[in-house]
TORZA-769283 format. One record per residue (C-alpha): residue number from 1; residue in three letters; x, y, z. Coordinates in steps of 0.2 Angstrom, whole numbers, always signed. Example, Ala and Ser with C-alpha at 12.3 -4.5 7.8 and 13.67 -1.06 7.14 Angstrom:
<sites>
nr->1 | rest->Ala | u->+62 | v->-22 | w->+39
nr->2 | rest->Ser | u->+68 | v->-5 | w->+36
</sites>
This chain:
<sites>
nr->1 | rest->Met | u->-207 | v->-89 | w->+145
nr->2 | rest->Asn | u->-214 | v->-106 | w->+143
nr->3 | rest->Leu | u->-199 | v->-116 | w->+140
nr->4 | rest->Arg | u->-196 | v->-133 | w->+146
nr->5 | rest->Pro | u->-183 | v->-134 | w->+160
nr->6 | rest->Leu | u->-172 | v->-145 | w->+152
nr->7 | rest->Thr | u->-170 | v->-132 | w->+136
nr->8 | rest->Ile | u->-168 | v->-118 | w->+147
nr->9 | rest->Cys | u->-153 | v->-127 | w->+156
nr->10 | rest->Ala | u->-146 | v->-134 | w->+141
nr->11 | rest->Leu | u->-146 | v->-115 | w->+133
nr->12 | rest->Ala | u->-139 | v->-107 | w->+149
nr->13 | rest->Leu | u->-126 | v->-120 | w->+150
nr->14 | rest->Ala | u->-120 | v->-117 | w->+133
nr->15 | rest->Leu | u->-119 | v->-99 | w->+135
nr->16 | rest->Trp | u->-111 | v->-99 | w->+152
nr->17 | rest->Ser | u->-96 | v->-110 | w->+145
nr->18 | rest->Asn | u->-96 | v->-99 | w->+130
nr->19 | rest->Val | u->-93 | v->-115 | w->+119
nr->20 | rest->Pro | u->-105 | v->-122 | w->+106
nr->21 | rest->Ala | u->-117 | v->-135 | w->+112
nr->22 | rest->Gln | u->-114 | v->-146 | w->+96
nr->23 | rest->Asn | u->-97 | v->-138 | w->+87
nr->24 | rest->Thr | u->-79 | v->-140 | w->+93
nr->25 | rest->Arg | u->-67 | v->-125 | w->+94
nr->26 | rest->Arg | u->-58 | v->-124 | w->+76
nr->27 | rest->Glu | u->-40 | v->-122 | w->+73
nr->28 | rest->Val | u->-40 | v->-103 | w->+68
nr->29 | rest->Leu | u->-21 | v->-99 | w->+70
nr->30 | rest->Pro | u->-6 | v->-110 | w->+67
nr->31 | rest->Ala | u->+0 | v->-123 | w->+79
nr->32 | rest->Gly | u->+17 | v->-125 | w->+86
nr->33 | rest->Pro | u->+30 | v->-116 | w->+95
nr->34 | rest->Glu | u->+28 | v->-95 | w->+97
nr->35 | rest->Met | u->+39 | v->-84 | w->+90
nr->36 | rest->Lys | u->+47 | v->-69 | w->+102
nr->37 | rest->Leu | u->+49 | v->-52 | w->+98
nr->38 | rest->Ala | u->+68 | v->-54 | w->+103
nr->39 | rest->Asp | u->+70 | v->-68 | w->+89
nr->40 | rest->Leu | u->+62 | v->-58 | w->+75
nr->41 | rest->Glu | u->+73 | v->-42 | w->+80
nr->42 | rest->Ala | u->+89 | v->-53 | w->+80
nr->43 | rest->Met | u->+84 | v->-60 | w->+62
nr->44 | rest->Ala | u->+80 | v->-44 | w->+54
nr->45 | rest->Leu | u->+97 | v->-37 | w->+61
nr->46 | rest->Gln | u->+106 | v->-51 | w->+51
nr->47 | rest->Arg | u->+94 | v->-52 | w->+35
nr->48 | rest->Asn | u->+87 | v->-35 | w->+32
nr->49 | rest->Pro | u->+96 | v->-29 | w->+16
nr->50 | rest->Thr | u->+96 | v->-11 | w->+21
nr->51 | rest->Leu | u->+108 | v->-14 | w->+35
nr->52 | rest->Ala | u->+120 | v->-22 | w->+24
nr->53 | rest->Gln | u->+118 | v->-7 | w->+13
nr->54 | rest->Ala | u->+121 | v->+6 | w->+27
nr->55 | rest->Glu | u->+137 | v->-3 | w->+32
nr->56 | rest->Ala | u->+143 | v->-4 | w->+13
nr->57 | rest->Ala | u->+140 | v->+16 | w->+14
nr->58 | rest->Ile | u->+153 | v->+16 | w->+29
nr->59 | rest->Arg | u->+166 | v->+6 | w->+17
nr->60 | rest->Val | u->+162 | v->+18 | w->+3
nr->61 | rest->Ala | u->+166 | v->+33 | w->+14
nr->62 | rest->Glu | u->+182 | v->+25 | w->+21
nr->63 | rest->Gly | u->+187 | v->+20 | w->+3
nr->64 | rest->Arg | u->+186 | v->+38 | w->-2
nr->65 | rest->Gln | u->+195 | v->+45 | w->+13
nr->66 | rest->Arg | u->+209 | v->+32 | w->+9
nr->67 | rest->Gln | u->+209 | v->+37 | w->-8
nr->68 | rest->Ala | u->+209 | v->+56 | w->-5
nr->69 | rest->Gly | u->+226 | v->+54 | w->+5
nr->70 | rest->Leu | u->+236 | v->+46 | w->-7
nr->71 | rest->Phe | u->+250 | v->+56 | w->-15
nr->72 | rest->Pro | u->+249 | v->+59 | w->-34
nr->73 | rest->Asn | u->+259 | v->+47 | w->-44
nr->74 | rest->Pro | u->+275 | v->+52 | w->-52
nr->75 | rest->Val | u->+278 | v->+54 | w->-72
nr->76 | rest->Ala | u->+292 | v->+44 | w->-79
nr->77 | rest->Gly | u->+296 | v->+45 | w->-98
nr->78 | rest->Tyr | u->+309 | v->+47 | w->-112
nr->79 | rest->Phe | u->+315 | v->+62 | w->-121
nr->80 | rest->Val | u->+324 | v->+66 | w->-137
nr->81 | rest->Asp | u->+332 | v->+83 | w->-141
nr->82 | rest->Glu | u->+341 | v->+89 | w->-157
nr->83 | rest->Phe | u->+339 | v->+73 | w->-166
nr->84 | rest->Ala | u->+346 | v->+76 | w->-183
nr->85 | rest->Phe | u->+339 | v->+64 | w->-196
nr->86 | rest->Arg | u->+352 | v->+64 | w->-208
nr->87 | rest->Ser | u->+366 | v->+61 | w->-194
nr->88 | rest->Pro | u->+357 | v->+55 | w->-179
nr->89 | rest->Thr | u->+372 | v->+49 | w->-168
nr->90 | rest->Glu | u->+380 | v->+68 | w->-171
nr->91 | rest->Thr | u->+368 | v->+80 | w->-162
nr->92 | rest->Ala | u->+355 | v->+70 | w->-153
nr->93 | rest->Glu | u->+352 | v->+69 | w->-135
nr->94 | rest->His | u->+342 | v->+55 | w->-127
nr->95 | rest->Gly | u->+337 | v->+52 | w->-107
nr->96 | rest->Ala | u->+325 | v->+47 | w->-96
nr->97 | rest->Phe | u->+315 | v->+58 | w->-84
nr->98 | rest->Ile | u->+305 | v->+58 | w->-68
nr->99 | rest->Glu | u->+291 | v->+71 | w->-65
nr->100 | rest->Gln | u->+283 | v->+73 | w->-49
nr->101 | rest->Thr | u->+269 | v->+86 | w->-42
nr->102 | rest->Ile | u->+270 | v->+89 | w->-22
nr->103 | rest->Pro | u->+253 | v->+96 | w->-15
nr->104 | rest->Leu | u->+256 | v->+111 | w->-3
nr->105 | rest->Gly | u->+245 | v->+119 | w->+10
nr->106 | rest->Gly | u->+241 | v->+103 | w->+18
nr->107 | rest->Lys | u->+228 | v->+98 | w->+3
nr->108 | rest->Leu | u->+229 | v->+78 | w->+6
nr->109 | rest->Ser | u->+226 | v->+79 | w->+24
nr->110 | rest->Lys | u->+212 | v->+93 | w->+21
nr->111 | rest->Ala | u->+205 | v->+80 | w->+8
nr->112 | rest->Arg | u->+205 | v->+65 | w->+21
nr->113 | rest->Asn | u->+197 | v->+75 | w->+33
nr->114 | rest->Val | u->+182 | v->+79 | w->+22
nr->115 | rest->Phe | u->+179 | v->+60 | w->+20
nr->116 | rest->Ala | u->+183 | v->+57 | w->+38
nr->117 | rest->Arg | u->+167 | v->+67 | w->+41
nr->118 | rest->Glu | u->+157 | v->+58 | w->+28
nr->119 | rest->Arg | u->+162 | v->+42 | w->+37
nr->120 | rest->Asp | u->+155 | v->+49 | w->+53
nr->121 | rest->Gln | u->+139 | v->+53 | w->+44
nr->122 | rest->Ala | u->+138 | v->+36 | w->+37
nr->123 | rest->Val | u->+141 | v->+28 | w->+54
nr->124 | rest->Val | u->+126 | v->+38 | w->+62
nr->125 | rest->Glu | u->+116 | v->+33 | w->+47
nr->126 | rest->Ala | u->+120 | v->+16 | w->+49
nr->127 | rest->Glu | u->+115 | v->+17 | w->+68
nr->128 | rest->Ala | u->+98 | v->+26 | w->+62
nr->129 | rest->Gln | u->+95 | v->+12 | w->+51
nr->130 | rest->Arg | u->+96 | v->-1 | w->+65
nr->131 | rest->Leu | u->+84 | v->+9 | w->+76
nr->132 | rest->Arg | u->+72 | v->+10 | w->+60
nr->133 | rest->Ile | u->+73 | v->-8 | w->+57
nr->134 | rest->Thr | u->+71 | v->-12 | w->+77
nr->135 | rest->Asn | u->+57 | v->+0 | w->+77
nr->136 | rest->Ser | u->+48 | v->-6 | w->+61
nr->137 | rest->Ile | u->+50 | v->-24 | w->+69
nr->138 | rest->Arg | u->+42 | v->-20 | w->+85
nr->139 | rest->Val | u->+27 | v->-10 | w->+77
nr->140 | rest->Leu | u->+24 | v->-24 | w->+66
nr->141 | rest->Tyr | u->+26 | v->-37 | w->+79
nr->142 | rest->Tyr | u->+13 | v->-28 | w->+90
nr->143 | rest->Glu | u->+2 | v->-25 | w->+75
nr->144 | rest->Thr | u->+2 | v->-44 | w->+70
nr->145 | rest->Leu | u->+0 | v->-48 | w->+88
nr->146 | rest->Gly | u->-15 | v->-38 | w->+88
nr->147 | rest->Ala | u->-22 | v->-45 | w->+72
nr->148 | rest->Gln | u->-20 | v->-62 | w->+81
nr->149 | rest->Arg | u->-30 | v->-58 | w->+96
nr->150 | rest->Leu | u->-43 | v->-50 | w->+84
nr->151 | rest->Val | u->-44 | v->-66 | w->+74
nr->152 | rest->Glu | u->-46 | v->-76 | w->+90
nr->153 | rest->Leu | u->-61 | v->-63 | w->+96
nr->154 | rest->Arg | u->-69 | v->-63 | w->+78
nr->155 | rest->Asp | u->-70 | v->-82 | w->+79
nr->156 | rest->Asp | u->-77 | v->-80 | w->+97
nr->157 | rest->Leu | u->-90 | v->-69 | w->+90
nr->158 | rest->Ser | u->-93 | v->-81 | w->+75
nr->159 | rest->Gln | u->-94 | v->-96 | w->+86
nr->160 | rest->Leu | u->-108 | v->-86 | w->+97
nr->161 | rest->Ala | u->-117 | v->-82 | w->+81
nr->162 | rest->Arg | u->-118 | v->-100 | w->+75
nr->163 | rest->Glu | u->-123 | v->-105 | w->+92
nr->164 | rest->Thr | u->-138 | v->-93 | w->+91
nr->165 | rest->Val | u->-144 | v->-100 | w->+77
nr->166 | rest->Gly | u->-145 | v->-117 | w->+84
nr->167 | rest->Ile | u->-153 | v->-109 | w->+101
nr->168 | rest->Thr | u->-165 | v->-99 | w->+90
nr->169 | rest->Lys | u->-170 | v->-116 | w->+81
nr->170 | rest->Glu | u->-174 | v->-123 | w->+99
nr->171 | rest->Leu | u->-183 | v->-107 | w->+105
nr->172 | rest->Gln | u->-192 | v->-110 | w->+88
nr->173 | rest->Asn | u->-198 | v->-127 | w->+93
nr->174 | rest->Val | u->-205 | v->-123 | w->+110
nr->175 | rest->Gly | u->-214 | v->-107 | w->+102
nr->176 | rest->Gln | u->-203 | v->-93 | w->+109
nr->177 | rest->Ala | u->-196 | v->-88 | w->+91
nr->178 | rest->Asp | u->-203 | v->-87 | w->+74
nr->179 | rest->Arg | u->-197 | v->-87 | w->+56
nr->180 | rest->Pro | u->-190 | v->-70 | w->+55
nr->181 | rest->Asp | u->-181 | v->-73 | w->+72
nr->182 | rest->Gln | u->-172 | v->-88 | w->+64
nr->183 | rest->Leu | u->-168 | v->-78 | w->+49
nr->184 | rest->Ser | u->-160 | v->-64 | w->+58
nr->185 | rest->Ser | u->-149 | v->-75 | w->+67
nr->186 | rest->Glu | u->-143 | v->-83 | w->+52
nr->187 | rest->Ile | u->-139 | v->-66 | w->+44
nr->188 | rest->Glu | u->-130 | v->-62 | w->+60
nr->189 | rest->Ala | u->-121 | v->-77 | w->+59
nr->190 | rest->Glu | u->-115 | v->-75 | w->+41
nr->191 | rest->Arg | u->-110 | v->-57 | w->+44
nr->192 | rest->Ala | u->-99 | v->-63 | w->+60
nr->193 | rest->Glu | u->-91 | v->-76 | w->+49
nr->194 | rest->Ile | u->-87 | v->-63 | w->+36
nr->195 | rest->Glu | u->-79 | v->-52 | w->+49
nr->196 | rest->Phe | u->-69 | v->-68 | w->+56
nr->197 | rest->Leu | u->-62 | v->-72 | w->+39
nr->198 | rest->Asn | u->-57 | v->-53 | w->+35
nr->199 | rest->Ala | u->-48 | v->-55 | w->+52
nr->200 | rest->Gln | u->-39 | v->-69 | w->+46
nr->201 | rest->Asn | u->-34 | v->-59 | w->+31
nr->202 | rest->Asp | u->-28 | v->-45 | w->+41
nr->203 | rest->Trp | u->-18 | v->-56 | w->+51
nr->204 | rest->Leu | u->-10 | v->-65 | w->+36
nr->205 | rest->Arg | u->-6 | v->-47 | w->+27
nr->206 | rest->Ala | u->+3 | v->-42 | w->+44
nr->207 | rest->Trp | u->+12 | v->-57 | w->+45
nr->208 | rest->Gln | u->+19 | v->-56 | w->+27
nr->209 | rest->Thr | u->+23 | v->-39 | w->+29
nr->210 | rest->Leu | u->+32 | v->-43 | w->+47
nr->211 | rest->Ala | u->+41 | v->-56 | w->+37
nr->212 | rest->Ala | u->+48 | v->-45 | w->+22
nr->213 | rest->Thr | u->+55 | v->-33 | w->+35
nr->214 | rest->Val | u->+64 | v->-47 | w->+44
nr->215 | rest->Gly | u->+70 | v->-49 | w->+27
nr->216 | rest->Asn | u->+64 | v->-69 | w->+27
nr->217 | rest->Pro | u->+48 | v->-67 | w->+16
nr->218 | rest->Ala | u->+46 | v->-86 | w->+17
nr->219 | rest->Leu | u->+46 | v->-87 | w->+35
nr->220 | rest->Pro | u->+30 | v->-98 | w->+39
nr->221 | rest->Pro | u->+16 | v->-90 | w->+48
nr->222 | rest->Ala | u->+17 | v->-93 | w->+67
nr->223 | rest->Arg | u->+9 | v->-88 | w->+83
nr->224 | rest->Leu | u->+16 | v->-73 | w->+91
nr->225 | rest->Ala | u->+22 | v->-73 | w->+111
nr->226 | rest->Gly | u->+18 | v->-60 | w->+121
nr->227 | rest->Asn | u->+5 | v->-49 | w->+128
nr->228 | rest->Pro | u->+1 | v->-30 | w->+122
nr->229 | rest->Glu | u->-3 | v->-25 | w->+140
nr->230 | rest->Asp | u->+13 | v->-28 | w->+147
nr->231 | rest->Asp | u->+25 | v->-14 | w->+151
nr->232 | rest->Leu | u->+12 | v->+0 | w->+148
nr->233 | rest->Ala | u->+21 | v->+13 | w->+160
nr->234 | rest->Ala | u->+18 | v->+30 | w->+156
nr->235 | rest->Leu | u->+30 | v->+40 | w->+146
nr->236 | rest->Asn | u->+38 | v->+56 | w->+152
nr->237 | rest->Glu | u->+35 | v->+70 | w->+139
nr->238 | rest->Thr | u->+48 | v->+81 | w->+144
nr->239 | rest->Glu | u->+62 | v->+68 | w->+145
nr->240 | rest->Leu | u->+58 | v->+61 | w->+128
nr->241 | rest->Leu | u->+58 | v->+78 | w->+120
nr->242 | rest->Asp | u->+74 | v->+82 | w->+128
nr->243 | rest->Asn | u->+82 | v->+66 | w->+123
nr->244 | rest->Leu | u->+75 | v->+67 | w->+105
nr->245 | rest->Leu | u->+83 | v->+85 | w->+103
nr->246 | rest->Lys | u->+100 | v->+80 | w->+108
nr->247 | rest->Gln | u->+102 | v->+62 | w->+103
nr->248 | rest->Ser | u->+90 | v->+60 | w->+89
nr->249 | rest->Pro | u->+100 | v->+53 | w->+73
nr->250 | rest->Asp | u->+93 | v->+66 | w->+63
nr->251 | rest->Val | u->+101 | v->+80 | w->+74
nr->252 | rest->Arg | u->+117 | v->+70 | w->+74
nr->253 | rest->Ile | u->+117 | v->+68 | w->+56
nr->254 | rest->Ala | u->+115 | v->+87 | w->+54
nr->255 | rest->Asn | u->+129 | v->+90 | w->+67
nr->256 | rest->Ala | u->+140 | v->+78 | w->+57
nr->257 | rest->Asn | u->+136 | v->+87 | w->+41
nr->258 | rest->Ile | u->+142 | v->+103 | w->+49
nr->259 | rest->Glu | u->+158 | v->+96 | w->+52
nr->260 | rest->Arg | u->+160 | v->+90 | w->+35
nr->261 | rest->Ala | u->+155 | v->+107 | w->+29
nr->262 | rest->Arg | u->+169 | v->+115 | w->+39
nr->263 | rest->Ala | u->+182 | v->+102 | w->+32
nr->264 | rest->Val | u->+176 | v->+107 | w->+14
nr->265 | rest->Val | u->+178 | v->+125 | w->+18
nr->266 | rest->Ala | u->+196 | v->+121 | w->+25
nr->267 | rest->Gln | u->+201 | v->+110 | w->+10
nr->268 | rest->Ala | u->+194 | v->+125 | w->-3
nr->269 | rest->Arg | u->+205 | v->+137 | w->+6
nr->270 | rest->Ser | u->+219 | v->+126 | w->+4
nr->271 | rest->Gln | u->+217 | v->+127 | w->-13
nr->272 | rest->Arg | u->+225 | v->+144 | w->-15
nr->273 | rest->Val | u->+242 | v->+138 | w->-11
nr->274 | rest->Pro | u->+251 | v->+132 | w->-27
nr->275 | rest->Asp | u->+257 | v->+115 | w->-29
nr->276 | rest->Leu | u->+277 | v->+112 | w->-31
nr->277 | rest->Phe | u->+282 | v->+106 | w->-48
nr->278 | rest->Leu | u->+298 | v->+95 | w->-50
nr->279 | rest->Arg | u->+306 | v->+87 | w->-65
nr->280 | rest->Gly | u->+322 | v->+79 | w->-66
nr->281 | rest->Gly | u->+331 | v->+67 | w->-78
nr->282 | rest->Leu | u->+348 | v->+59 | w->-85
nr->283 | rest->Gly | u->+353 | v->+59 | w->-104
nr->284 | rest->Tyr | u->+367 | v->+56 | w->-115
nr->285 | rest->Ser | u->+372 | v->+70 | w->-128
nr->286 | rest->Phe | u->+382 | v->+66 | w->-144
nr->287 | rest->Asp | u->+386 | v->+84 | w->-146
nr->288 | rest->Arg | u->+405 | v->+89 | w->-146
nr->289 | rest->Phe | u->+412 | v->+101 | w->-135
nr->290 | rest->Asp | u->+414 | v->+118 | w->-145
nr->291 | rest->Pro | u->+426 | v->+125 | w->-141
nr->292 | rest->Ala | u->+434 | v->+111 | w->-133
nr->293 | rest->Pro | u->+446 | v->+112 | w->-120
nr->294 | rest->Pro | u->+463 | v->+102 | w->-125
nr->295 | rest->Ser | u->+459 | v->+88 | w->-113
nr->296 | rest->Val | u->+443 | v->+85 | w->-122
nr->297 | rest->Val | u->+446 | v->+88 | w->-141
nr->298 | rest->Gly | u->+435 | v->+78 | w->-152
nr->299 | rest->Gln | u->+426 | v->+69 | w->-136
nr->300 | rest->Arg | u->+407 | v->+71 | w->-134
nr->301 | rest->Lys | u->+397 | v->+78 | w->-120
nr->302 | rest->Gly | u->+391 | v->+62 | w->-114
nr->303 | rest->Leu | u->+381 | v->+60 | w->-98
nr->304 | rest->Glu | u->+371 | v->+74 | w->-94
nr->305 | rest->Gly | u->+357 | v->+79 | w->-80
nr->306 | rest->Arg | u->+343 | v->+91 | w->-79
nr->307 | rest->Leu | u->+332 | v->+97 | w->-66
nr->308 | rest->Asp | u->+316 | v->+108 | w->-67
nr->309 | rest->Val | u->+306 | v->+116 | w->-52
nr->310 | rest->Gly | u->+292 | v->+127 | w->-54
nr->311 | rest->Val | u->+275 | v->+132 | w->-45
nr->312 | rest->Thr | u->+259 | v->+138 | w->-51
nr->313 | rest->Val | u->+257 | v->+157 | w->-49
nr->314 | rest->Pro | u->+239 | v->+161 | w->-42
nr->315 | rest->Ile | u->+237 | v->+177 | w->-51
nr->316 | rest->Phe | u->+220 | v->+173 | w->-58
nr->317 | rest->Asn | u->+214 | v->+159 | w->-50
nr->318 | rest->Arg | u->+214 | v->+158 | w->-31
nr->319 | rest->Asn | u->+199 | v->+147 | w->-29
nr->320 | rest->Gln | u->+187 | v->+162 | w->-25
nr->321 | rest->Gly | u->+171 | v->+153 | w->-31
nr->322 | rest->Gly | u->+175 | v->+138 | w->-23
nr->323 | rest->Ile | u->+179 | v->+146 | w->-7
nr->324 | rest->Ala | u->+163 | v->+156 | w->-6
nr->325 | rest->Ala | u->+152 | v->+141 | w->-12
nr->326 | rest->Ala | u->+160 | v->+130 | w->+3
nr->327 | rest->Glu | u->+157 | v->+144 | w->+15
nr->328 | rest->Ala | u->+138 | v->+146 | w->+10
nr->329 | rest->Asp | u->+137 | v->+126 | w->+12
nr->330 | rest->Leu | u->+142 | v->+128 | w->+29
nr->331 | rest->Ala | u->+130 | v->+142 | w->+33
nr->332 | rest->Ile | u->+116 | v->+131 | w->+25
nr->333 | rest->Ala | u->+122 | v->+115 | w->+36
nr->334 | rest->Glu | u->+122 | v->+126 | w->+52
nr->335 | rest->Arg | u->+104 | v->+131 | w->+49
nr->336 | rest->Asp | u->+99 | v->+114 | w->+46
nr->337 | rest->Val | u->+101 | v->+108 | w->+64
nr->338 | rest->Glu | u->+89 | v->+121 | w->+68
nr->339 | rest->Arg | u->+78 | v->+116 | w->+55
nr->340 | rest->Gln | u->+79 | v->+97 | w->+61
nr->341 | rest->Gln | u->+76 | v->+101 | w->+79
nr->342 | rest->Leu | u->+60 | v->+112 | w->+74
nr->343 | rest->Leu | u->+54 | v->+99 | w->+63
nr->344 | rest->Leu | u->+56 | v->+85 | w->+77
nr->345 | rest->Arg | u->+46 | v->+96 | w->+89
nr->346 | rest->Thr | u->+32 | v->+97 | w->+78
nr->347 | rest->Arg | u->+32 | v->+77 | w->+74
nr->348 | rest->Phe | u->+34 | v->+74 | w->+92
nr->349 | rest->Ala | u->+19 | v->+85 | w->+98
nr->350 | rest->Ala | u->+8 | v->+75 | w->+85
nr->351 | rest->Ser | u->+15 | v->+59 | w->+89
nr->352 | rest->Phe | u->+15 | v->+62 | w->+109
nr->353 | rest->Arg | u->-5 | v->+68 | w->+106
nr->354 | rest->Glu | u->-9 | v->+52 | w->+98
nr->355 | rest->Tyr | u->+0 | v->+43 | w->+111
nr->356 | rest->Arg | u->-10 | v->+52 | w->+125
nr->357 | rest->Asn | u->-27 | v->+49 | w->+116
nr->358 | rest->Ala | u->-23 | v->+29 | w->+114
nr->359 | rest->Gln | u->-17 | v->+29 | w->+133
nr->360 | rest->Gln | u->-34 | v->+38 | w->+138
nr->361 | rest->Met | u->-43 | v->+27 | w->+128
nr->362 | rest->Val | u->-33 | v->+12 | w->+134
nr->363 | rest->Glu | u->-36 | v->+16 | w->+152
nr->364 | rest->Arg | u->-55 | v->+20 | w->+149
nr->365 | rest->Tyr | u->-58 | v->+3 | w->+141
nr->366 | rest->Arg | u->-48 | v->-7 | w->+156
nr->367 | rest->Thr | u->-56 | v->+3 | w->+170
nr->368 | rest->Gln | u->-73 | v->+7 | w->+163
nr->369 | rest->Ile | u->-80 | v->+1 | w->+148
nr->370 | rest->Ile | u->-75 | v->-18 | w->+149
nr->371 | rest->Pro | u->-78 | v->-20 | w->+168
nr->372 | rest->Arg | u->-97 | v->-13 | w->+164
nr->373 | rest->Ala | u->-98 | v->-24 | w->+149
nr->374 | rest->Arg | u->-94 | v->-39 | w->+157
nr->375 | rest->Glu | u->-105 | v->-35 | w->+173
nr->376 | rest->Ala | u->-119 | v->-32 | w->+159
nr->377 | rest->Tyr | u->-116 | v->-48 | w->+152
nr->378 | rest->Gln | u->-115 | v->-58 | w->+169
nr->379 | rest->Ile | u->-130 | v->-50 | w->+176
nr->380 | rest->Asn | u->-140 | v->-53 | w->+160
nr->381 | rest->Leu | u->-134 | v->-71 | w->+160
nr->382 | rest->Lys | u->-139 | v->-74 | w->+179
nr->383 | rest->Asn | u->-157 | v->-67 | w->+174
nr->384 | rest->Phe | u->-158 | v->-77 | w->+160
nr->385 | rest->Arg | u->-154 | v->-93 | w->+170
nr->386 | rest->Asp | u->-166 | v->-88 | w->+183
nr->387 | rest->Leu | u->-179 | v->-85 | w->+169
nr->388 | rest->Ala | u->-180 | v->-66 | w->+172
nr->389 | rest->Ala | u->-173 | v->-60 | w->+156
nr->390 | rest->Ala | u->-176 | v->-65 | w->+138
nr->391 | rest->Tyr | u->-162 | v->-73 | w->+128
nr->392 | rest->Pro | u->-159 | v->-59 | w->+115
nr->393 | rest->Gln | u->-155 | v->-47 | w->+130
nr->394 | rest->Val | u->-140 | v->-61 | w->+135
nr->395 | rest->Leu | u->-134 | v->-61 | w->+116
nr->396 | rest->Met | u->-134 | v->-41 | w->+115
nr->397 | rest->Ala | u->-124 | v->-41 | w->+132
nr->398 | rest->Gln | u->-111 | v->-54 | w->+126
nr->399 | rest->Arg | u->-109 | v->-47 | w->+108
nr->400 | rest->Thr | u->-107 | v->-30 | w->+117
nr->401 | rest->Leu | u->-94 | v->-37 | w->+127
nr->402 | rest->Phe | u->-83 | v->-44 | w->+113
nr->403 | rest->Gln | u->-85 | v->-28 | w->+103
nr->404 | rest->Val | u->-77 | v->-19 | w->+116
nr->405 | rest->Glu | u->-64 | v->-31 | w->+119
nr->406 | rest->Val | u->-60 | v->-28 | w->+100
nr->407 | rest->Glu | u->-60 | v->-10 | w->+102
nr->408 | rest->Tyr | u->-48 | v->-12 | w->+118
nr->409 | rest->Ala | u->-37 | v->-23 | w->+107
nr->410 | rest->Lys | u->-36 | v->-10 | w->+93
nr->411 | rest->Ala | u->-32 | v->+4 | w->+105
nr->412 | rest->Leu | u->-18 | v->-7 | w->+115
nr->413 | rest->Ile | u->-10 | v->-9 | w->+98
nr->414 | rest->Ala | u->-11 | v->+10 | w->+93
nr->415 | rest->Leu | u->-4 | v->+14 | w->+110
nr->416 | rest->Arg | u->+10 | v->+1 | w->+108
nr->417 | rest->Glu | u->+15 | v->+10 | w->+90
nr->418 | rest->Arg | u->+15 | v->+27 | w->+98
nr->419 | rest->Ala | u->+25 | v->+21 | w->+112
nr->420 | rest->Ile | u->+37 | v->+13 | w->+100
nr->421 | rest->Gly | u->+40 | v->+28 | w->+89
nr->422 | rest->Leu | u->+42 | v->+40 | w->+103
nr->423 | rest->Arg | u->+55 | v->+29 | w->+111
nr->424 | rest->Gly | u->+63 | v->+26 | w->+95
nr->425 | rest->Phe | u->+67 | v->+44 | w->+89
nr->426 | rest->Leu | u->+52 | v->+43 | w->+78
nr->427 | rest->Leu | u->+60 | v->+32 | w->+66
nr->428 | rest->Asp | u->+52 | v->+21 | w->+54
nr->429 | rest->Gly | u->+55 | v->+13 | w->+37
nr->430 | rest->Gly | u->+65 | v->-4 | w->+40
nr->431 | rest->Leu | u->+64 | v->-6 | w->+22
nr->432 | rest->Asp | u->+67 | v->+11 | w->+15
nr->433 | rest->Gln | u->+82 | v->+15 | w->+4
nr->434 | rest->Ile | u->+98 | v->+20 | w->+12
nr->435 | rest->Lys | u->+105 | v->+38 | w->+7
nr->436 | rest->Glu | u->+119 | v->+37 | w->-5
nr->437 | rest->Pro | u->+136 | v->+43 | w->+1
nr->438 | rest->Gln | u->+140 | v->+61 | w->-5
nr->439 | rest->Lys | u->+153 | v->+63 | w->-18
</sites>
């Protein structure tokens, strides 16, 4: 290579420092304090509307439980019998009465028990929603953190490409490059800039999604603190699966549904017991005694009392259909636990496979690919400084190093997402609609 010594030194220094010779590093991300994961989680638990909905669902179940246990209201009224329009004060009987239905067979307590079990379901649903929100925030946090890192890497690549344009001009001036080389470097610079702009858009989209899930869409973009490489201890497949099948909110909700179905069966069976009907009152009769004892001749009967007592006779309707339906619902609920566990097993298998793939990829990049790419770049850079290698070899080695770092960052984020899902009972959807309480 017939390059001037000063040109060689200047080019080598620019490549070695990885800083453009004539440009300063641009600000590609917001300045200011960094946001932590814990702050975003706390904000989400305060502002995410689905958690307020889940808590309201608990109050709905509590209100229905209270209402179901209330005693029926009595009926109060006025009556008149034997009212003769031609002589209303001779034969009429006027009075007031109170009528009350008394549920028997423990109907009220059994109705309360049904809604108490619904409240249990609502409580587990609220706990599950907290986990969904937390999982969603963590996944989006690491997705945004990864997008933040990719912006920085793409910016480095773009600056490297811009620097290449300048170096190619220098090489062309000393006869070591021609016009096609110059055009190729400019094309590469434009492509790198497009990738950088796309990375910025991806980061902004990730931030906006994170802010919306937090419940504060107006949250201004900020840098995120943290390192995706921290706390990457391997997960224990057996322990995770065992915990999932026993403690998953989906399984707990299914078990709570069994208890509710049993309470409904007990309530349906209590409907076979007839209710007691009571009616009593006081009236005044204008009728005269006939025949009348000597002591009350000519007097009116006056104040009288009345009492009615009755029950519904369960001859035709003993709630046979209601009991059969409730027992069938119980059978469905009991089988649903097994269905949920089998479904969780299939989801866990798929998710853990993805986790294992990401784990293996991260390990290979960390221990094999990145060290070798870094070593290749350093060797080529040293050879270039010693005039033993051409500049395109250094450029190719550096670009390869940046590219594998981009791929490594993406693999880290995929590993984080899979680990969060496995630790969080495979729950996601921090903005999904809350199930309405059963009626």
